[in-house]
SEFI-916967 format. One record per residue (C-alpha): x, y, z; residue in three letters. Coordinates in Angstrom, 1 decimal, m for minus. Each point is the difference from the previous one (the first is absolute). Layout:
# SEFI-916967
R        X        Y        Z   rest
R        X        Y        Z    ALA
...
END
This chain:
# SEFI-916967
R        X        Y        Z   rest
R     96.6   m138.9    350.1    MET
R      3.6      0.8      1.4    ALA
R      0.4     m3.1      1.4    ILE
R     m0.8     m1.8     m3.8    LEU
R      2.4      2.4     m1.5    LEU
R      3.1     m2.0      2.0    PHE
R     m1.0     m3.2     m0.6    VAL
R      2.3     m0.4     m3.0    SER
R      3.2      2.0     m1.3    ALA
R     m2.8      1.6     m2.8    SER
R     m3.8     m0.4     m1.2    ILE
R     m0.9      0.2     m3.3    ALA
R     m2.5      2.8     m0.9    LEU
R     m0.1     m0.2     m3.6    SER
R      0.5     m2.2     m2.9    GLN
R     m0.3      3.1     m2.5    ASN
R      2.7      2.0      1.0    ALA
R      2.0      2.3     m2.5    ASP
R      3.4     m2.1     m1.1    CYS
R      1.2      2.7     m2.3    LYS
R      2.6      0.9      3.2    SER
R      1.4     m3.8     m0.1    LEU
R      2.5     m0.7     m2.8    THR
R     m1.1     m3.2     m1.8    GLY
R     m2.9     m0.6      1.6    CYS
R     m3.7     m1.2     m1.6    ALA
R     m2.3     m0.6      3.0    ASP
R      0.6      1.6      3.7    CYS
R     m1.7      1.1      3.5    LYS
R     m0.6      2.3      2.5    ASN
R      1.4     m1.0      3.3    VAL
R      0.2      1.6      3.4    VAL
R      3.3      0.0      1.8    ASP
R     m0.4     m1.2      3.8    THR
R      3.1      1.9      1.1    ALA
R     m1.0      3.8     m1.3    ASP
R     m3.6     m0.5     m1.1    GLN
R      0.8      1.4     m3.4    THR
R     m1.7     m1.7     m2.7    VAL
R      2.3     m0.8     m2.8    LYS
R      0.1     m2.2     m3.5    VAL
R      1.4     m3.6     m0.6    VAL
R      0.2     m1.9     m3.2    CYS
R     m1.1     m3.8     m0.2    ILE
R      0.3     m0.6     m3.6    LYS
R      2.9      1.3     m2.2    CYS
R     m0.5      0.9     m4.2    SER
R      0.7     m1.6     m2.4    ALA
R      4.1      0.3     m0.7    GLY
R      0.4      0.1      3.6    TYR
R      0.8     m2.8      2.6    HIS
R     m0.6      0.2      3.4    SER
R      3.6      0.5      2.6    THR
R     m1.9     m0.6      3.0    THR
R      0.0     m3.5      2.0    ASP
R     m2.4     m2.4     m1.2    GLU
R     m1.5     m0.8      3.4    THR
R     m0.7      3.9      0.4    ASP
R     m3.8      0.1     m1.0    THR
R     m0.7      3.4      1.2    GLU
R      1.3      2.0     m2.8    GLN
R      3.1     m0.5     m2.9    VAL
R      2.7      2.1     m1.4    THR
R      0.5      0.4     m3.2    CYS
R      2.6      0.4     m2.7    ALA
R      0.9      0.0     m3.4    SER
R      0.5     m3.8     m2.2    CYS
R      2.7      1.8     m2.3    ASN
R      1.5      3.4      1.3    SER
R      1.6      0.4     m3.7    ASP
R     m3.4     m0.5     m1.5    ASP
R     m3.0     m0.1      2.1    PRO
R     m2.8      0.4     m2.4    ALA
R      1.6     m3.0     m2.1    ALA
R     m0.6     m2.7      2.8    CYS
R     m3.6     m1.1      0.2    ALA
R      0.5     m2.3      3.6    ALA
R      3.1     m1.3      1.8    CYS
R      0.8     m1.6      3.4    SER
R      2.9      2.3      0.8    ASP
R      2.3      2.7     m1.6    ALA
R      2.0     m2.0     m1.7    SER
R     m2.2     m2.9     m1.7    THR
R     m2.8      1.2     m1.9    CYS
R     m3.0     m2.5     m0.8    SER
R     m2.1      1.6     m2.8    GLN
R      1.0      3.1     m2.1    CYS
R     m2.4      2.5     m1.1    SER
R     m1.3      0.2     m3.6    SER
R      2.6      1.8     m2.1    GLY
R      3.1     m1.2      1.9    SER
R      2.2     m3.1      0.0    TYR
R      1.9     m2.2      2.4    LYS
R      3.9      0.4     m0.4    ASP
R      2.5     m2.7      0.9    GLU
R     m0.1      1.0      3.6    ASN
R     m3.6     m0.4      0.1    SER
R     m0.8      3.8      0.5    LYS
R     m2.4      1.3     m2.1    CYS
R      0.7      3.0     m2.3    LYS
R     m2.2      1.8     m2.2    SER
R      0.3     m0.4     m3.8    CYS
R      2.2      3.3     m1.5    THR
R     m2.6      0.0     m3.1    SER
R     m3.8      0.7      0.3    LYS
R     m1.0     m4.0     m0.6    CYS
R     m3.4     m1.7     m0.2    ALA
R     m0.5     m1.7      3.3    ALA
R      1.5     m3.2      0.6    ASP
R      2.2      0.9     m3.2    LYS
R      3.3      1.0      1.6    CYS
R      2.7     m3.2      1.2    ALA
R      3.3      1.1      0.9    ASN
R     m0.6      3.6     m0.7    ASP
R     m0.5     m1.2     m4.0    LYS
R     m3.6      1.0     m1.0    CYS
R     m1.8     m2.2     m2.4    THR
R     m3.1      1.5     m0.9    GLU
R     m1.1      3.9      0.0    CYS
R     m3.4      1.0      1.6    PRO
R     m3.0      1.5     m1.7    ALA
R      1.1      3.6     m1.0    GLY
R      3.8     m0.9     m0.4    TYR
R      2.2     m1.4     m3.2    TYR
R      3.4     m1.2      0.0    ALA
R      2.2      1.5     m2.7    PRO
R      2.0     m2.5     m2.1    PRO
R      3.1     m0.9      1.7    PRO
R      3.5      1.1     m1.8    ALA
R      1.5     m2.4     m2.8    GLU
R      2.2     m2.4      1.5    GLY
R     m1.7      0.5      3.8    ALA
R      0.1     m3.5      2.0    THR
R     m2.0      1.7      3.0    ASP
R     m3.3     m1.1     m0.5    ILE
R     m1.7      2.1      2.6    SER
R     m2.8      2.6     m1.0    LEU
R      0.7      3.9      0.1    ASN
R     m4.1      0.3      0.5    CYS
R     m0.6      4.5     m1.1    VAL
R     m3.4      1.4     m0.2    GLY
R     m2.1      0.0     m2.8    CYS
R     m1.0      3.7      0.2    ILE
R      0.1      2.3      2.5    ALA
R     m2.9     m0.8      1.5    ASP
R      0.1     m4.0      0.0    PRO
R     m3.1     m1.0      1.6    THR
R     m1.8      1.1     m3.1    ALA
R      2.2     m2.5     m2.3    CYS
R     m0.5     m3.8      0.5    LYS
R      2.6     m1.1     m2.6    THR
R      2.3      1.9     m2.6    CYS
R      3.1     m0.5     m1.8    SER
R      2.1      3.2      0.5    ASN
R     m0.2      2.8      2.5    SER
R     m2.7      2.3     m2.7    THR
R     m2.0     m3.0     m1.6    HIS
R     m2.9     m1.7      2.4    CYS
R     m1.6     m3.4     m2.0    ALA
R     m2.9     m0.5      3.0    GLU
R     m1.2      2.2      2.6    CYS
R     m1.3     m0.3      3.5    SER
R     m3.5      0.1      0.6    ASP
R      0.3      3.5      1.1    ILE
R      1.2      1.4     m3.2    ALA
R     m0.5     m0.5     m3.7    TYR
R      2.2     m0.5     m2.5    LEU
R      0.4      3.5     m2.9    ASN
R      1.4     m1.9     m3.2    THR
R      1.0      3.2     m1.3    ALA
R      2.5      0.6      2.4    THR
R      0.3     m3.9      1.4    ASN
R     m0.3      1.3      3.6    THR
R     m2.8     m0.4      2.7    CYS
R     m1.8      2.8      1.0    GLN
R     m1.9     m0.3      3.3    VAL
R     m3.7     m0.2      0.2    CYS
R     m2.6      2.1      2.0    ASP
R      1.0     m0.3      3.8    ALA
R     m3.2     m1.3      0.9    ASN
R     m0.3     m2.6     m2.9    CYS
R     m0.6     m3.5      1.3    LYS
R      2.9     m1.9     m0.9    ALA
R     m0.3     m1.9     m3.8    GLY
R     m2.7      2.6     m1.2    SER
R      2.4      2.4     m1.6    CYS
R     m0.8      0.0     m4.2    GLN
R      2.9     m0.1     m2.4    SER
R     m1.0      3.9     m0.4    THR
R      0.4      0.7      3.8    GLY
R     m3.8      0.0      0.7    LYS
R     m1.3     m1.5      2.9    CYS
R     m2.7     m2.7     m0.4    ASP
R     m0.4     m0.9      3.9    THR
R      0.5      2.3      3.0    CYS
R      0.9     m0.8      4.2    ALA
R     m2.4      0.1      1.9    SER
R     m1.7      3.5      0.8    GLY
R      0.8      1.2     m3.8    TYR
R     m1.6     m0.2     m3.3    TRP
R      0.9      0.2     m3.8    VAL
R     m0.6      3.3     m1.4    ASN
R      1.7      0.7     m3.3    ALA
R      2.3     m3.2      0.6    GLY
R      1.3      1.7      3.3    LYS
R     m0.8     m0.6      3.8    CYS
R     m2.5      2.5      1.0    ALA
R     m0.9      0.2      4.0    THR
R     m3.6     m0.1      1.1    PHE
R      0.1      3.5      1.4    ALA
R     m3.5      1.6      1.9    HIS
R     m1.8     m3.7     m1.0    CYS
R     m1.3     m2.5      2.6    PRO
R      1.5     m3.6      0.0    ALA
R     m3.3     m1.8     m1.0    ASP
R      0.2      2.6     m3.3    SER
R      3.5     m0.5     m0.8    GLN
R      0.3     m2.1     m3.6    ASP
R      3.4     m1.0     m1.7    PRO
R     m0.7      0.2     m3.1    VAL
R     m2.6      2.7     m0.5    LEU
R      0.9      2.4      3.4    GLY
R     m2.4      1.4      2.2    CYS
R     m3.7     m1.0     m0.5    LYS
R     m1.5      2.8      3.0    LYS
R      2.3      2.4      1.9    CYS
R      0.0      1.9      3.5    ASP
R     m2.5      2.6      0.6    ALA
R      0.5      3.0     m2.2    ASN
R      2.0     m2.0     m2.7    TYR
R     m1.5     m1.8     m3.1    PHE
R      2.3     m2.6     m2.5    PRO
R      0.7      1.3     m3.2    SER
R      1.8     m2.6     m1.8    ALA
R      0.6     m2.1      3.0    GLY
R      2.0      2.8      1.6    VAL
R     m2.0      1.9      3.1    CYS
R     m0.4      3.4     m1.0    THR
R     m1.4      2.9      2.4    ARG
R     m3.2      1.3     m0.4    CYS
R     m0.4      3.9     m1.4    ASP
R      0.1      2.3      2.2    LEU
R     m3.1      1.4     m1.9    HIS
R     m2.0     m3.2      0.0    CYS
R     m3.3      0.2      2.3    ASP
R      0.6     m1.6      3.0    ALA
R     m2.6     m2.1     m0.2    LEU
R      0.6     m1.4     m3.4    SER
R      3.1     m1.7      0.4    ILE
R      0.3     m3.6     m1.2    ASN
R      2.6     m2.3      1.2    GLN
R     m0.1     m1.9     m3.0    GLU
R     m0.8      2.7     m2.7    SER
R      1.3      3.1      1.5    GLY
R     m2.0      3.2      0.1    CYS
R     m3.7     m0.2     m1.6    THR
R     m1.4      3.7      0.5    LYS
R      2.6      3.3      0.6    CYS
R     m0.6      3.4      1.7    ASN
R     m1.4      2.8     m2.4    GLN
R      2.6      1.0     m3.0    GLY
R      1.7     m3.7      0.1    TYR
R     m1.4     m3.1     m1.7    TYR
R      0.7     m3.5      0.4    PRO
R      2.3     m2.0     m2.6    SER
R      1.7     m3.5      0.3    ASN
R     m1.0      0.4      3.8    GLY
R      2.0      3.4      0.5    ILE
R     m1.3      3.7      0.0    CYS
R      1.0      2.4     m3.1    LYS
R     m0.6      3.7      0.3    ALA
R     m2.7      1.3     m2.6    CYS
R      1.0      2.7     m2.8    ASP
R      1.8      2.7      1.4    SER
R     m2.2      2.3     m1.7    ASN
R     m3.4     m2.1      1.0    CYS
R     m2.0      1.8      3.1    LYS
R      0.3     m2.7      3.1    ALA
R     m4.2     m0.4     m0.4    ALA
R      0.2     m0.4     m3.5    GLY
R      2.3     m3.3      0.0    CYS
R     m1.8     m3.0     m0.2    ASN
R      1.6     m1.9      3.0    GLN
R     m0.5     m3.6     m2.0    GLU
R      1.3      0.6     m3.5    THR
R      1.8      3.5      0.6    GLY
R     m1.9      1.4     m2.9    VAL
R     m0.3      4.1      0.4    CYS
R     m3.1      1.6     m0.9    THR
R      0.3      3.3      1.8    ASP
R      3.4      1.5     m0.8    CYS
R      1.7      3.2      1.9    LYS
R     m0.4      3.7     m1.8    THR
R      1.8     m0.1     m3.4    GLY
R     m0.5     m3.9     m0.5    TYR
R     m2.6     m2.1     m1.3    TRP
R     m0.5     m3.6      0.0    PRO
R      0.9     m1.7     m3.3    ARG
R      0.0     m4.0     m0.4    ASN
R     m0.1      0.1      4.5    GLY
R      3.1      2.2      0.1    ILE
R      0.1      3.8      0.5    CYS
R      1.5      1.6     m3.4    ALA
R      0.8      3.8      0.0    ILE
R     m3.0      2.0     m1.5    CYS
R      1.1      1.1     m3.5    HIS
R      1.6      3.4     m0.2    GLU
R     m2.5      1.2     m2.2    LYS
R     m2.8     m0.2      2.5    CYS
R     m1.6      2.8      0.7    ALA
R      0.6      1.6      3.4    GLU
R     m2.1     m1.8      3.0    ASP
R     m1.4     m2.3     m3.0    LYS
R      1.9     m3.1      1.1    CYS
R     m2.4     m2.5      1.8    ASN
R      1.9     m2.0      2.6    THR
R     m2.6     m2.9     m1.2    THR
R     m0.4      0.5     m3.2    LYS
R      3.0      2.0     m1.8    GLY
R     m0.2      3.5     m2.0    CYS
R     m3.8      0.9     m0.5    GLU
R      1.0      3.1     m2.3    ALA
R      3.2      0.8     m1.9    CYS
R      1.6      3.2     m1.1    LYS
R     m0.4      1.8     m3.1    THR
R      0.8     m2.5     m3.1    ASN
R     m1.1     m3.1      2.5    TYR
R     m2.2     m2.1      0.5    PHE
R     m0.8     m2.9      2.5    THR
R      0.6     m3.4     m0.7    GLU
R     m0.2     m3.0      2.5    SER
R      0.6      2.3      3.1    GLY
R      3.3      1.8     m2.0    SER
R      0.5      3.1     m3.0    CYS
R      0.5     m1.1     m3.7    VAL
R      0.9      3.2     m2.3    LYS
R     m3.0      0.9     m2.4    CYS
R      0.6     m0.7     m3.3    SER
R      2.2      2.3     m2.4    PRO
R     m2.9      0.4     m2.3    TYR
R     m2.6      0.8      2.7    CYS
R     m1.5      3.7     m1.4    ALA
R      1.4      2.4      2.8    GLU
R     m1.6      0.7      3.2    GLY
R     m2.0     m3.2     m0.4    LYS
R      2.0     m2.4      1.9    CYS
R     m2.6     m0.6      3.2    ASP
R      2.1     m1.3      2.9    GLY
R     m2.3     m2.7      1.2    LEU
R     m1.3     m1.0     m3.6    THR
R      2.5      0.5     m2.6    GLY
R     m0.1      1.6     m3.1    CYS
R     m3.3      1.6     m1.1    THR
R      0.8      1.2     m3.2    GLU
R      2.8     m0.6     m2.3    CYS
R      1.5      1.6     m3.1    THR
R     m0.7     m0.3     m3.6    ALA
R      0.4     m3.4     m1.3    GLY
R     m0.2     m1.5      3.4    PHE
R     m3.0     m1.5      1.7    TYR
R     m0.8     m1.2      3.9    LEU
R      0.6     m3.4      0.3    SER
R     m1.9     m0.6      3.6    GLY
R      2.5     m0.2      2.2    ASP
R      1.0      4.1     m0.3    GLY
R      2.4     m0.9     m2.4    ARG
R      0.5      1.3     m3.6    CYS
R      0.1     m2.2     m3.2    THR
R      1.3      0.9     m3.4    SER
R     m3.3     m0.1     m2.5    CYS
R      0.4     m2.8     m2.8    PRO
R      2.1      0.7     m2.5    GLU
R     m2.7     m0.6     m2.7    LEU
R     m2.6      2.5      1.6    CYS
R     m1.0      3.0     m1.9    VAL
R      1.2      3.1      1.2    ALA
R     m2.0      1.7      2.5    ASP
R     m2.2     m3.2      0.5    LYS
R      1.7     m1.3      3.2    CYS
R     m2.3      0.7      2.8    ASP
R      1.5      0.5      3.4    GLN
R     m2.5     m2.6      1.6    VAL
R     m0.6     m2.8     m3.3    LYS
R      3.3      0.3     m1.6    GLY
R     m0.2      0.0     m4.1    CYS
R     m3.7      0.9     m1.1    THR
R      1.1     m0.7     m3.8    GLU
R      3.0     m1.7     m1.7    CYS
R      1.3      0.8     m3.0    GLN
R     m1.0     m1.4     m3.5    LYS
R      0.1     m3.4     m0.6    PRO
R      0.5     m0.8      4.0    PHE
R     m2.7     m0.8      2.1    GLU
R     m1.2      1.2      3.3    LEU
R      0.0     m2.6      2.9    GLN
R     m0.9      0.2      3.9    THR
R      2.6     m1.5      2.3    VAL
R     m0.5      0.3      3.5    ASN
R     m2.5      2.7     m0.7    GLY
R      2.6      2.3     m2.0    PHE
R      0.1      0.5     m3.7    GLY
R      2.4     m1.7     m2.1    MET
R      1.2     m0.7     m3.3    CYS
R      0.5     m3.2     m2.2    GLN
R      0.7     m0.4     m3.7    GLY
R     m1.8     m3.3     m1.9    ALA
R      3.0     m1.9      0.5    LYS
R      0.2      0.7      3.6    ASP
R     m4.0     m1.0      0.0    ILE
R      0.7     m3.0     m2.1    LEU
R      2.9     m1.1      2.9    ILE
R     m2.1      0.3      2.7    ALA
R     m2.8     m2.1     m1.6    ILE
R      2.0     m2.8     m0.8    VAL
R      1.3     m0.2      3.4    ALA
R     m3.2      0.3      1.8    PHE
R     m0.9     m2.9     m2.2    CYS
R      3.0     m1.7      0.4    ILE
R     m0.6      0.3      3.7    VAL
R     m3.6     m0.9      0.0    ALA
R      1.0     m3.6     m1.8    LEU
R      2.1     m0.5      2.8    ILE
END
């Protein structure tokens, strides 16, 4: 190997060397210097805007120098330091064949002798002063963010926006769309129609596919099937509830069965009524059938027992079974006895058992006033009126005696006939 190293002054090691240390070098290589056995980087091709100062016969390496020492960025190609053969975009060639950058922001290839003839997108040219002879355009940015505005008439009024923005007609300014909205897919309202790859449209904005497998990603509907322990809710992968039964997690619909004390609702576990016993809550519907002490189930929800419920008479599944004095039970609650109930005749279970004079029991534990036309002392506690004043006649309605006059009877007969004819 040692013999081979001395065959020539240097031997190339790599064509992919790091050229950053060499000024104006576009391509370089590593070589071994046989004199001291060290590796060094040499340039073999100059960058645009630079030219080779090395003898053309030297094919091993070149030394690069700037085409134009005054403005290197303006010259794209040259044969020596003083002669520029091609100017870069946004520059022009002067009378000495040197490339110079246009002093004003100018459209590509629209600058001649430092005179701009066309402004680039996002810029406009204010009208020249009266009597001005200079035809050069002084391009000024349309707004603070010229990338959003494509054409404008002055610094604040935009007429056309770029693909990444939409025009706010109220302010004549361009509002940048969602950063992940596909170019040209932003509506006039700012809502995005189509998002870039890896995103989907969620309420007019672009959302990521978090916890969503690649084969379940829909650019319009979002995620159709999520990773383990997640389920799709309106296209978004939502973590399954910690109270979900471990064997009841569906990656498409969420939780189907919850732990005791919880029930499933739209894929998530909701807690049963806080006053419901854990075992008394239906794990499918959340309806409570057995409440904690002092409560009872009413329409599936635990309601506090009535304050007039007798001590220790509140059944946690049925409600109040017996009420305090002057109250009686009705549908699990306590109802105050009629003020016309005879003293000491209000039963805590059935209500009033006897009414005061002039009233009768209506059958639901309540006292009802006897008919006004009933003969005094002819109001039975159970049957109602038993005899009416003349000329009114006694009629039985729903099992209770009522008084009706001849006119009332006639009206009733006519009404009956009309109904019968219909």
